[in-house]
N, C-alpha and C positions, 0 to 999 in steps of 0.2 A: 296463507298465514306466514308471517315472517319467521325465518329461522333464527333462533337465538344463538349467541356464542356459547360453545360448550365450555363448562368449567370442570377442572380436575383438581383434586386435593393432593398436594405433594406431602412427603414424609415430614418436612419441616413445618407443616401447618399453613403454609402460604397458599392462598388461592390463586391458581394459574388460569389465565384466559387463553383460549385458542383451540385449534383443532387437534387432531391426533398426530399431526406432524409426520415424521418419517415412518412411524410404526405401521401405519396402514392408511389406505385411502378412505375418504368418507364413506360410511355405509348407512344403511337405512336407520340405524338407531339414533342418528343425529338429525334426521329429517322427519318431519311430520307429513310432508307431501313430497312424493317423488316427482322430479321435474325432468324435462327433456334436457339432455346435455347440449351445451352450446360452445362452439369454438370461436374465440374472439382474438383479435390482435391488440396487444398492449404495447404501445410505443411504435417506432422510436420517437422519443420526445424528451424534453426537459419540462418539468421535473419528473419524478416517479421512476422512469427507467434510465435516468442518468445519461441522457443524450442519445447515442445511436444504437441502443439496444432494442430489439423487437422480441417480444415474448408471444409465442403461440400458446394460448391458454385454453384449456377445456374446463368448462364450468358445469356444476350441478347446482343450479341456483347461484348463490354467492360463493360456494365452496369450490376450490381448485382441485380437480381430479388429475390434471396433468399439466405440466408447464415445460416448454421447450425453448431455450434461448436461441435466437437466430441472430448471427453476427455477420460481419464482413462489410458493413456500410462505410467503414473508414479505412479499408485495406489499401495500402500504398506500396506493398511489395518491397519493404526495406531490406529483407534478407537477400533479395536478388540485386538490389541496388549496391549492396556491399561488395559484390563480385566485380563491380565496375568502378570502384573507388579505391584509392590507396588506403592503407591502414590509418593514416593520419587524416585523410579527407573524410572518411566515414564517421568520424567521431561526432561531427555536428549533426548528423542524421539521428544519432541516438537520443538527442534532446527531444525529438518529436515523438518518441514512443510514450513512456509514462511522463507526460509533460507536466504533471503535478509534482513529480519527484525526479527532475532531470539530472540532478547530481548523482543519484543512484544509477541511472542509465549510463552516464559517463563512466562511473567507477566500474560497473560490471564489464563493460567493453574494454576499458583500459587494463583491468586486472587480467583479463583473458589474453590480450595481446602480449602483455608483459610476461605472462607464464609461457606463452608460445615462443617468444623471442629471447627469454632468459634475461630480461632487464631487471635491475635492482633500483627501486624507488628511493630517493634520498629521504632521510628521517624527517626533515623539515616539511617535505612535500606530503609525507604520510600524515603528519599532524594537520596540515592544511586540509587534507581530504576528509579526515574525521570531523573536523569542525564544520565544514560546509555541508557534509552529508547529514549530520545531526541537526543542524539548523533547518535543512530542507525537510528532514523527517518531521520536525515539529510543524513546519508550514503545511506539509501534506496532511498530517493528522488534523490540523485545524480546519482545513477544507472539508475533510471527511466528517468530523464531528459537527461542524457548523451546518453543512448541508443536510446532515442526517436529521438534525433538529428541525430544519426547514421542511424536509420531507414529511415530518410528522406534525407540522403545524406550529412550531416554535420559531418565532422570528428573532428574538433578542439574542439567543446564543449564536445565530448565524452572523449577526452584526458584530458581536464581541469577537468571534473567531477571526473574522476578516480584519478587524482593527489590529489585533495582535500579529496577524500574518504580515501586515504591511510593514511592521518594524523589522521582521526578518528579511523581507524582500529588499528593504532599504540597505540592510547590512550586506546582503549578497550583491546588490547592485554596486556598492562601494568596492567590493572585492573584484568583480569581473565586468561590470558595466551592463549586465542584463538582469532581468527580473523573472524570467520564465525558462528560456532556453539558454543555458549558461555556457556550455562548452568550456568549462573552467578546468575540470579534471582532464588531463591529457595523458596520452600513452607515455609512460615514464615519469610522471609527476603531475604538476599543475602548471597553469599558464603563467602565474606570477605569485609572489609571496603575499601574505595577508598584509593589509595596510597597518600602520601604527597610528599613534595619535588619536584623532577623533574616532576612528573605527573601533579601537580598543576600548575607549571610554564608553561608546554606545553599546558595544558588545557586553561589557560588564553590567551596564545599566539594565539591559534586557534580561540578563540572568537573575538580577535582583527583583525586577518588577513583574516578570512573567508568571512565576508560580502562584502568587495570590490572585492574579487575574484569571489564571486557569481554574483555580478553586472556585471562584465566583461563577465562571461560565459553567463548570461542571454541576454546581449546585442547582442551577436553573433547569437542568435536565434530570440529573440523578435523584432529585428530591421532588420531581414533578409527578403527580399521580397518573396523569394521562400518559406521559412518556413511559412510565413503568408498566402500565397496563398494555401498552402497544409493543413492548419489547421483552418483558420478562416471560420466559417460557415459550416464546415465539421463535419458530425457525430453528429448533434444536438440532445441532449437528453432533452426533455421537463421535467420540475420538477415533474409533476404529473406521468409521465412514470417512472422516476427515483425512486420515492417513491413506486409506485405499484410493481416494480421489486425487491424492498428491497435493492437497492444499498446503499453504504455508502462511507465514505472517500472522496477523491478529485473528484471521479466520481459524487457523490451526490452534494457536495458543489460547483462543477463547474456548476451545474444547478440551483444555487441560494438557495439551502436548507441548512440552517445553523445548521446542525446536526453534533456534535462532541461529542463522548462519554466522553471526558475529561470535557465537560461542561454539557452535557445533562444527564449523569449518573456519576457524579463525583466520583473519586476514588483516593486513595493515597494522595499526597500533592497538587494535581492540583487545588483544590478549593482555596488554599492559593496563587496561582500564577496568575500574570497578563499577559494575552495574548489574542489575538483576534482569533475568529473563521473565517477563510478566506473563502469567497464565491465569485463567479463570476456569473453574470446573464445570460450569453449567452448560456451556456450548450454545447458548441462545443469543438472540440479537443484543440483549443487554450486556452479556459477557464480552462480545466483540467490541462494543462501545467502550466498556470499562478498560479493556486491554489498551486501546489507543490512548485513552486519557492518561493512564499510568505510564505508558511508554514515553509520553511527552515529559513527564517528571523525571524519568530515567535519562532522557536525552539531556535535560538540564544538568543532571548529575555528571554526565560524561563531559559536557562542555565546561563545567567548572574545573574539572581535572585538566582539560586541554588548555584552559587559561593559564594554569600554573606551568604546564609544559612549554608554553610559548616563551617563558623566561628561561627555561632549562635547555631547550633545543635552539641554539642560536640561528639567526637568519643566515641563509647561504644558498647553496645550489638547490633548486626545486624541480629540476628536470634532468633525467638521466641522459648521459651523452649518447648520441646516435639515435635518440627516440624519434626525431622528426623523419628520418629516412629509414625507418625500421623495415627490415626485409628478412623475416624469420626463415630458418631452414625448413624443409619439407617436414610436416608432422601435424599433430592435432593437439588441442588443449581445450579443457572446459574449466571455467571459473565462475563463481557466483558471489553475490553480495546480498545483504539483508536490506531490501528496499522497504519503504513504508507498507507495501502490500505483500511482502513475503520474499521468497527466494527468487532473485532475478539472475539468471545465468546466461552465459554466452558460450557456445561451442564453435570452435574455429578449426578449419582445416587449411593448412598452408601447402602450396606447391613450390615454394621457394622464391616466388615473385614478391613484388611490393603490394600485391592485392590479395585479399582472402580468396581462396579457391571455393570455400563454402562457409557460410555463417548461419547458425541456427540460434534463435533467441528464445530463451525459456522465460516467458512472461508470467508472473504470478497472478495477474488479473485474469488472464485467459484460463488458467488452471482452476483458480478459485471460483470463477463464474460457473464452471461445469457442475458444481455441486448444487446449483439452484434447482435443477430438475428433481433432485432427491429431497431437499428440505422444503421445497415450495408446495408439495402436495399436502392436502388436508387442511389448508388454511384458506381464509377468505381473501378476496382480491385486494382489499386494503392492507392485509398483512404482507402481501407480496412486496409492497412498497417498502415496508420496514425491513424485510429480509434482503432485498437488493441493496438498500443503503448500508446494511450492516456488513455486506461483502466488500463494499467500496471499490468497485471496478473503475478503471480508467481505460477508455476504449482505444486510445492510441496504442496502449499496451496490449489490449485484447486482440485487435484486428491486425496490428503490425503492417 
């Protein structure tokens, strides 16, 4: 006899669908027939496990009793490569980590080296950094939201998301000539100033046209009964568990914890900008989706302020003197930025040469993915697809 999805009544009167989640593994009260436990391999594949992720899943019928992520298929040893490159040369390698949000990777590394070397970034370069990082944040969240809809069977939001993302990639291409691996943010500043003329016109046009298009795309999912049944109350991550696992970004803020590096550990121009740290209290798959959608709206708010600052901070120097041949004194430093997936940090040790003695990358995708073994238990196999998508891992960032 087929096992039916368990239903639980919440205090707000909303009917929730799903298993017992983190609270307990499936027990006999949700099964009419006890079955033999089966261990299966889920992935690595696209879609479902987002590329090079393999899950070792133990099943009791359709119910997941244990899930263990198995990673390493994309490992390239970038932390070791850093020891054999100058500080300037290694920057291009950072693009290949979280390749969906390469600007954040550039920024995390650059801020760490600047802290180690005591470099001061010119104000105009700081402004350029914020603009490209927030544009890239929107582009990354569009990939996340669009592919999440596709994971759960919705095609139109995916097409809409990539339509809007193309506009952003066009803007970034006009800035640095690349559409994915940018190497635009450099140690001590940026590669070049932002273009004027056509770029500024298209930038402002995007800020006007994107919000209503985002609302339309969001409506296709957030008002879709199937999407809500697949995400609401599924994969609940309690705030204390999220903190104990060290999660960050939308995964943490979707559990109600208002931690955002841009506010908690301010850097660059962010202390001067007005924006909200987005949180949701429920900690489920739907909450993590909602956080990403609202963060795109907050990024537009930030970019509008930056558009005004472009007139107030005149063009000029965009790279600190001596940045190309940086040779920090012996010491160590840690710095982090808020990437679309959470706190992306770099720990550096210098021995006084022009190459890092040691580099350690703190990747949010790796840390966030570790919680899957906790919140994946007690759900059906199909629910695992929704839970993985809500975490939004990028495996260049996971495997490093």
